[in-house]
C-alpha positions as CSV (number, residue, x, y, z in Angstrom):
1,M,29.2,6.4,-2.5
2,K,26.8,9.1,-3.6
3,I,23.1,9.2,-3.3
4,T,21.0,11.7,-5.4
5,F,17.4,12.1,-4.5
6,C,15.7,12.4,-7.9
7,G,12.1,12.0,-6.8
8,A,9.8,11.4,-3.7
9,A,11.9,13.8,-1.7
10,Q,9.8,16.4,0.1
11,T,6.8,14.8,-1.6
12,T,5.1,11.4,-1.7
13,T,5.3,10.5,-5.4
14,G,7.8,9.9,-8.1
15,S,10.2,7.6,-6.2
16,Q,13.7,7.7,-7.7
17,H,17.0,7.5,-5.8
18,L,20.3,7.2,-7.7
19,I,23.2,5.4,-6.0
20,E,26.7,5.8,-7.4
21,V,29.3,3.4,-6.1
22,N,32.4,1.7,-7.5
23,G,31.8,3.3,-10.9
24,S,28.3,2.0,-11.2
25,R,25.0,3.8,-11.1
26,I,22.0,2.0,-9.5
27,L,18.5,3.5,-9.6
28,L,16.2,2.7,-6.7
29,D,12.7,2.8,-8.1
30,C,11.5,4.8,-11.2
31,G,8.1,6.2,-10.3
32,L,5.7,8.6,-11.9
33,Y,5.2,11.9,-10.1
34,Q,1.5,12.6,-9.5
35,G,0.3,16.1,-8.7
36,R,-0.5,19.3,-10.6
37,R,-0.7,18.5,-14.3
38,D,2.0,21.0,-15.4
39,D,4.4,19.9,-12.7
40,S,3.8,16.2,-13.4
41,K,4.3,16.7,-17.2
42,D,7.7,18.3,-16.7
43,R,9.0,16.0,-13.9
44,N,7.9,12.8,-15.6
45,R,9.2,13.5,-19.1
46,H,12.6,14.8,-18.1
47,F,15.0,12.8,-15.9
48,F,17.5,14.5,-13.7
49,F,20.2,12.1,-15.1
50,D,20.9,10.4,-18.5
51,P,19.0,7.1,-18.6
52,A,21.7,5.5,-20.7
53,S,24.2,6.1,-17.8
54,V,22.3,3.9,-15.4
55,D,23.6,0.4,-15.0
56,A,20.7,-1.2,-13.1
57,V,17.3,-0.5,-11.6
58,V,16.1,-2.0,-8.3
59,L,12.3,-1.8,-7.9
60,S,10.8,-2.0,-4.5
61,H,7.2,-2.6,-5.6
62,A,4.7,-2.2,-8.5
63,H,2.8,0.9,-7.4
64,I,2.9,3.5,-10.2
65,D,4.5,6.2,-8.1
66,H,7.4,3.7,-7.7
67,S,7.4,1.9,-11.1
68,G,5.4,4.0,-13.5
69,N,8.2,5.8,-15.3
70,L,10.2,2.7,-16.2
71,P,9.0,2.6,-19.8
72,N,10.1,6.2,-20.3
73,L,13.5,5.2,-18.8
74,T,14.0,2.2,-21.1
75,S,12.8,4.0,-24.2
76,N,15.3,6.8,-23.6
77,G,18.4,4.7,-23.4
78,F,18.5,2.5,-20.3
79,T,19.5,-1.0,-21.3
80,G,20.3,-2.7,-18.0
81,N,18.4,-5.1,-15.7
82,I,15.4,-4.1,-13.7
83,Y,15.5,-6.2,-10.5
84,S,12.2,-7.0,-8.7
85,T,10.4,-9.8,-7.0
86,F,8.3,-12.3,-9.1
87,A,5.0,-10.8,-8.0
88,T,6.2,-7.2,-8.7
89,R,7.2,-8.2,-12.2
90,D,3.8,-9.8,-12.9
91,L,1.9,-6.8,-11.5
92,C,4.1,-4.4,-13.5
93,Q,3.3,-6.3,-16.7
94,I,-0.3,-5.2,-16.4
95,M,0.1,-1.9,-14.5
96,L,2.6,-0.3,-16.9
97,T,0.5,-1.3,-19.9
98,D,-2.6,0.1,-18.2
99,S,-0.7,3.3,-17.3
100,A,0.2,3.7,-21.0
101,R,-3.4,3.0,-22.1
102,I,-4.8,5.5,-19.7
103,Q,-2.3,8.1,-20.8
104,G,-3.3,7.5,-24.4
105,Q,-7.1,7.7,-23.6
106,D,-6.7,10.9,-21.5
107,T,-4.4,12.5,-24.0
108,K,-6.9,11.8,-26.8
109,W,-9.7,13.3,-24.8
110,L,-7.6,16.3,-23.8
111,N,-6.5,16.9,-27.3
112,K,-10.1,17.2,-28.5
113,R,-10.6,20.0,-26.0
114,R,-7.3,21.6,-26.9
115,A,-8.2,21.5,-30.6
116,K,-11.4,23.5,-29.8
117,R,-9.2,26.1,-28.0
118,G,-6.7,26.2,-30.9
119,E,-4.0,24.7,-28.7
120,P,-1.3,22.2,-30.0
121,E,-1.7,18.5,-29.3
122,I,0.2,16.7,-26.5
123,E,1.7,13.2,-26.5
124,P,1.6,10.5,-23.8
125,I,4.8,9.9,-21.9
126,Y,5.0,6.4,-23.3
127,T,3.0,4.0,-25.4
128,E,1.7,0.5,-24.6
129,K,4.4,-1.0,-26.9
130,Q,7.1,0.8,-24.9
131,A,5.6,-0.5,-21.7
132,E,5.7,-4.1,-23.0
133,E,9.3,-3.7,-24.2
134,C,10.2,-2.4,-20.8
135,I,9.1,-5.7,-19.1
136,R,11.7,-7.6,-21.1
137,Q,14.4,-6.1,-19.0
138,F,13.0,-7.4,-15.7
139,V,15.1,-9.9,-13.7
140,N,13.1,-11.6,-10.9
141,I,14.5,-12.6,-7.4
142,G,12.7,-14.3,-4.6
143,Y,12.7,-12.9,-1.0
144,E,16.0,-13.4,0.9
145,R,18.0,-14.6,-2.1
146,A,21.2,-12.6,-2.4
147,I,22.5,-11.7,-5.9
148,P,25.4,-9.6,-7.1
149,I,24.2,-6.7,-9.3
150,A,27.2,-4.5,-9.7
151,D,30.9,-4.4,-8.8
152,G,31.0,-4.8,-5.0
153,V,27.2,-4.6,-4.7
154,T,24.9,-7.5,-3.6
155,L,21.1,-7.2,-3.6
156,T,18.7,-8.9,-1.2
157,F,14.9,-8.4,-1.1
158,I,13.0,-8.8,2.2
159,D,9.2,-8.5,2.6
160,A,7.9,-5.0,3.2
161,G,4.2,-6.1,3.8
162,H,2.9,-3.2,1.7
163,I,1.4,-4.7,-1.4
164,L,1.8,-8.0,-3.2
165,G,5.5,-8.6,-3.9
166,S,6.6,-5.4,-2.1
167,A,10.2,-5.5,-0.8
168,Q,12.6,-3.7,1.3
169,V,15.9,-3.3,-0.7
170,I,19.1,-4.4,1.0
171,L,22.4,-3.4,-0.8
172,D,25.5,-5.0,0.8
173,I,28.3,-2.8,-0.5
174,V,32.1,-3.3,-0.5
175,E,33.8,0.0,-1.3
176,K,37.6,0.6,-0.9
177,G,37.8,-2.5,1.2
178,E,35.0,-1.4,3.6
179,K,31.7,-3.3,4.0
180,K,28.5,-1.4,4.5
181,R,24.8,-2.2,4.3
182,L,22.3,0.2,2.8
183,L,18.6,-0.4,3.3
184,F,15.9,1.3,1.2
185,S,12.6,0.7,2.9
186,G,10.4,1.2,-0.1
187,D,6.9,1.6,1.4
188,V,6.5,0.0,4.8
189,G,3.3,-1.9,5.5
190,R,1.4,-1.7,8.8
191,G,1.5,-5.3,9.7
192,N,-1.6,-7.4,10.6
193,N,-2.8,-7.0,7.0
194,E,-5.9,-8.9,5.9
195,L,-3.9,-10.5,3.1
196,L,-0.2,-10.1,3.4
197,R,2.6,-11.1,5.7
198,D,4.1,-8.6,8.2
199,P,7.2,-6.5,7.2
200,V,10.4,-8.4,7.9
201,D,12.9,-6.9,10.3
202,A,16.2,-5.8,8.7
203,T,19.6,-6.4,10.5
204,D,23.0,-4.7,10.4
205,V,21.9,-1.5,8.7
206,D,24.5,1.3,8.3
207,Y,22.6,3.6,5.9
208,L,18.9,3.9,5.7
209,I,16.6,5.5,3.1
210,M,13.2,5.4,4.8
211,E,9.7,6.4,3.8
212,S,7.9,9.0,5.9
213,T,4.4,9.3,4.4
214,Y,2.7,9.3,7.7
215,G,5.6,10.6,9.7
216,N,3.3,12.9,11.8
217,R,0.0,11.1,11.6
218,E,-1.5,8.3,13.6
219,H,-4.1,6.1,11.9
220,E,-7.4,6.4,13.7
221,L,-8.1,2.7,13.2
222,P,-6.3,-0.6,13.5
223,T,-5.6,-2.5,10.3
224,Q,-8.6,-4.7,10.6
225,A,-11.8,-2.7,11.3
226,N,-14.3,-4.5,9.2
227,H,-17.2,-3.5,11.4
228,L,-16.6,0.1,10.6
229,L,-16.7,-0.6,6.9
230,R,-19.9,-2.5,7.4
231,D,-21.5,0.4,9.3
232,I,-20.5,3.0,6.7
233,L,-21.9,0.8,3.9
234,L,-25.1,0.1,5.7
235,K,-25.7,3.8,6.4
236,A,-24.9,4.7,2.7
237,L,-27.1,2.0,1.2
238,E,-30.0,3.1,3.4
239,K,-30.2,6.3,1.3
240,K,-30.8,4.1,-1.8
241,G,-27.8,5.5,-3.6
242,K,-24.5,4.3,-4.9
243,V,-21.3,3.9,-2.9
244,I,-18.3,4.9,-5.0
245,I,-15.0,3.7,-3.7
246,P,-11.9,5.1,-5.4
247,A,-9.3,2.4,-4.7
248,F,-5.9,1.4,-6.1
249,A,-6.4,-1.5,-8.5
250,V,-3.6,-3.4,-6.7
251,E,-3.8,-4.4,-3.1
252,R,-6.6,-2.0,-1.9
253,T,-9.2,-3.5,-4.3
254,Q,-8.2,-7.1,-3.3
255,Q,-8.4,-6.2,0.4
256,L,-11.9,-4.8,-0.1
257,I,-13.0,-7.8,-2.1
258,Y,-11.8,-10.1,0.6
259,V,-13.5,-8.2,3.4
260,L,-16.7,-7.7,1.5
261,H,-16.7,-11.5,0.9
262,E,-16.4,-12.1,4.6
263,L,-19.2,-9.5,5.5
264,T,-21.5,-10.9,2.9
265,E,-20.9,-14.5,3.8
266,S,-21.5,-13.8,7.5
267,G,-24.8,-11.9,6.8
268,E,-23.5,-8.6,8.2
269,L,-23.9,-6.9,4.8
270,P,-26.9,-7.5,2.5
271,E,-26.3,-9.0,-0.9
272,V,-26.2,-5.8,-2.9
273,P,-24.5,-5.7,-6.3
274,I,-20.7,-5.0,-6.0
275,Y,-18.9,-4.0,-9.2
276,V,-15.1,-3.9,-9.6
277,D,-14.9,-1.5,-12.6
278,S,-11.2,-1.6,-13.5
279,P,-9.7,-4.0,-16.1
280,L,-6.4,-3.5,-14.2
281,A,-8.0,-4.5,-10.9
282,V,-9.6,-7.6,-12.5
283,N,-6.2,-8.7,-14.0
284,A,-4.4,-7.9,-10.7
285,T,-6.9,-10.1,-8.8
286,E,-5.9,-13.0,-11.0
287,I,-2.3,-12.4,-10.3
288,F,-3.0,-12.4,-6.5
289,R,-4.3,-15.9,-6.8
290,I,-1.0,-17.2,-8.3
291,H,1.3,-15.7,-5.7
292,P,0.4,-17.4,-2.4
293,E,4.0,-17.0,-1.2
294,C,3.0,-13.4,-0.3
295,F,-0.1,-14.2,1.8
296,N,-0.4,-14.4,5.5
297,D,-1.3,-17.8,7.0
298,D,-5.1,-17.2,7.2
299,V,-5.4,-16.3,3.5
300,Y,-2.9,-19.0,2.5
301,D,-5.0,-21.7,4.2
302,F,-8.3,-20.2,2.9
303,L,-6.9,-20.4,-0.7
304,F,-5.8,-24.1,-0.5
305,E,-8.4,-25.5,1.9
306,K,-11.6,-23.8,0.8
307,R,-12.0,-21.7,-2.3
308,N,-11.1,-18.5,-4.2
309,P,-11.0,-15.7,-1.5
310,F,-11.4,-13.1,-4.3
311,G,-14.7,-14.2,-5.8
312,F,-18.4,-14.5,-4.6
313,E,-21.9,-14.4,-6.0
314,S,-22.8,-10.7,-5.7
315,L,-19.4,-9.6,-7.1
316,T,-19.1,-8.6,-10.8
317,M,-15.8,-7.9,-12.5
318,V,-16.2,-5.2,-15.2
319,R,-13.8,-5.3,-18.1
320,K,-15.5,-3.7,-21.1
321,V,-16.1,0.0,-21.5
322,T,-19.7,-0.7,-22.6
323,E,-20.3,-2.6,-19.3
324,S,-18.7,0.3,-17.4
325,K,-21.0,2.8,-19.1
326,K,-24.1,0.7,-18.2
327,L,-23.3,1.3,-14.5
328,N,-24.5,4.9,-15.1
329,E,-28.0,3.5,-15.7
330,V,-28.1,1.5,-12.5
331,N,-30.7,3.0,-10.2
332,E,-30.6,0.5,-7.4
333,P,-28.2,0.7,-4.4
334,C,-24.8,-0.8,-5.3
335,I,-21.1,-0.5,-4.6
336,I,-18.7,0.5,-7.3
337,I,-14.9,0.0,-6.7
338,S,-12.9,1.7,-9.4
339,A,-9.3,3.0,-9.9
340,S,-7.4,5.1,-9.4
341,G,-7.3,5.6,-5.6
342,M,-6.2,9.2,-5.9
343,C,-8.8,9.9,-8.6
344,E,-6.2,11.1,-11.1
345,A,-7.0,8.8,-14.0
346,G,-9.1,5.9,-15.1
347,R,-12.8,5.0,-14.9
348,I,-13.2,6.5,-11.4
349,L,-13.2,9.9,-13.0
350,H,-16.4,9.1,-15.0
351,H,-18.1,7.6,-12.0
352,L,-17.3,10.8,-10.0
353,R,-18.6,13.0,-12.9
354,N,-21.9,11.1,-12.9
355,N,-22.4,10.7,-9.2
356,I,-20.7,13.4,-7.1
357,E,-23.6,15.9,-7.4
358,D,-26.2,13.4,-6.1
359,A,-26.8,13.7,-2.3
360,R,-28.0,10.1,-2.2
361,N,-24.6,8.8,-3.1
362,T,-21.5,8.3,-1.0
363,I,-17.8,8.5,-1.9
364,L,-15.7,6.4,0.4
365,F,-11.9,6.8,0.5
366,V,-9.9,3.9,1.9
367,G,-6.4,5.0,1.1
368,Y,-3.9,7.9,0.9
369,C,-4.3,10.8,-1.6
370,A,-1.3,12.9,-2.3
371,Q,-1.7,16.7,-2.0
372,N,-3.3,18.5,-4.9
373,T,-4.7,15.3,-6.4
374,L,-8.5,15.2,-7.1
375,G,-8.9,12.6,-4.4
376,W,-7.2,14.9,-1.9
377,K,-9.6,17.8,-2.9
378,I,-12.7,15.6,-2.4
379,R,-11.4,14.2,0.9
380,N,-10.9,17.8,2.1
381,K,-14.5,18.5,1.0
382,W,-13.9,21.3,-1.5
383,E,-17.2,22.8,-2.6
384,K,-16.4,22.3,-6.2
385,V,-13.8,20.1,-7.8
386,P,-12.5,19.8,-11.4
387,I,-13.2,16.5,-13.2
388,L,-12.0,16.0,-16.7
389,G,-12.1,19.7,-17.5
390,D,-15.4,20.7,-15.8
391,D,-16.2,21.8,-12.3
392,F,-18.7,19.8,-10.2
393,K,-20.3,20.4,-6.8
394,V,-19.4,17.9,-4.1
395,L,-23.0,17.0,-2.9
396,A,-22.5,13.3,-2.2
397,D,-21.4,12.3,1.3
398,V,-17.7,11.8,1.7
399,E,-16.5,9.1,4.1
400,I,-12.9,8.2,5.0
401,L,-11.8,4.8,6.4
402,D,-8.0,4.6,6.9
403,S,-7.9,1.1,8.3
404,F,-7.1,0.0,4.8
405,S,-4.1,2.2,4.5
406,G,-1.0,0.3,3.3
407,H,1.4,2.8,4.9
408,A,2.7,2.5,8.4
409,D,1.7,5.5,10.6
410,K,4.0,7.5,12.9
411,S,4.0,5.0,15.7
412,E,4.4,2.0,13.3
413,L,7.3,3.7,11.5
414,I,9.0,4.4,14.8
415,D,8.5,0.7,15.8
416,Y,9.8,-0.4,12.4
417,F,12.9,1.8,12.9
418,K,13.5,0.5,16.5
419,R,13.2,-3.1,15.4
420,M,15.9,-2.6,12.7
421,G,19.3,-3.8,13.7
422,G,22.5,-1.9,13.0
423,K,24.2,1.4,13.7
424,K,22.2,3.4,11.1
425,E,24.9,6.0,10.8
426,R,23.0,8.1,8.3
427,V,19.2,8.1,7.9
428,F,17.5,9.8,5.0
429,L,13.7,10.4,5.1
430,V,11.9,10.3,1.7
431,H,8.4,9.8,0.4
432,G,6.7,12.3,2.6
433,E,5.4,15.9,2.6
434,P,7.8,18.2,4.5
435,E,5.7,18.5,7.6
436,Q,5.4,14.7,7.9
437,S,9.1,14.1,7.3
438,E,10.4,16.8,9.5
439,V,8.4,15.7,12.5
440,L,9.5,12.1,12.1
441,R,13.1,13.3,11.7
442,D,12.9,15.1,15.1
443,T,11.3,12.2,16.8
444,L,13.8,9.7,15.5
445,Q,16.8,12.0,16.2
446,A,15.8,12.4,19.8
447,D,16.5,8.7,20.5
448,H,19.1,8.0,17.9
449,D,22.9,8.7,17.8
450,G,23.2,8.6,14.0
451,K,22.3,11.6,11.8
452,V,18.7,11.7,10.6
453,E,17.8,14.1,7.8
454,V,15.1,14.9,5.4
455,A,16.2,14.2,1.8
456,V,16.0,17.2,-0.5
457,W,14.9,16.8,-4.0
458,R,17.7,16.9,-6.6
459,S,20.3,17.0,-3.8
460,T,23.4,14.7,-3.7
461,V,24.9,13.4,-0.5
462,E,28.3,11.7,-0.3
463,I,28.9,8.9,2.2
């Protein structure tokens, strides 16, 4: 068996890992790389392998850095099945189309500027039509339902507790008469999530491909720290400004809606207008309602015994562009939740352009931002940041609340590793910046007999 690390090795985006076994090629994830524009353009357009040579794709979850390049893969010759959970498929149906739409809009806007400079036009990586066609190749599997996907390879999904439908990928492999189990962690959730179930413990693992996003970082806060969100919002609203929250349209937005519902209902937060300005987030929220199998017991009971946990009086879901533009005219204190969480695309860019230079306003980050993204620059309080081609001063307050992070931190990753059964003969750390992965490697290796190594981009290992 060979493993080639085609993405999310020594970085946190663009997850792609190619497994070659028994004459078959199985791709784990097919995500978009998010970073510097020129690097992203090259990495995303050109695969390290021939898409037509891949026999199957196994998708851990729907986040764009794990699923976002699938339409490019299918439009360039991949004709096999894309295996995912039911919720992941439903989320991908809206997220991939949304990704294509955003690419089209951004490309059109950029081409206007390029034309003024006499530069040639650029094309989006894929179109909405190609995104829709990609969905036709999905095959859905429930958690803990084993299914053969290639010669000598059986797939099982177990819950990863990261986002709706997220899964750890188990491949039970028989090669040359020998049985081995490979586990791909996908992204590991923290547990004790406001909405989701805890990650399931894997057993009998021989080979492990494991994320290391926070391999050298401890979250400052536990997963449920609603009082701190309340305090930040009360302080921000006292300035009579807007609170702009860049948030991933899937999972983070729904967590925020649920917590804001609780805070408003309990009277801890005044009834200020709350806008979810992302068609994707609005659609994703509807998908959350139809997948109760992913919820923890509290939300599951709330949904069936009381009412919709993702809707309340002061909440407005914004779909139309005209309605989004009207938010620029709002002068009263309000909360605007908009995608994307890393501020790399979507309506959040326009809200930042219009509000980042006003000291009355607050920008609140509730999730991870990859290095060199706009969100990362604002989180690190650069004096000026580029937004859609122009530089803006960062005069608004910047707040960070990492209790909403969907990624396990260092201690939580170590606990996840220790709870996992099996020999774990070879461990490959992926989905982490070098410093994060290297520290986690050294920590795990100190208490583990098997070999722990940091995966190298474009490298191939043979087992």
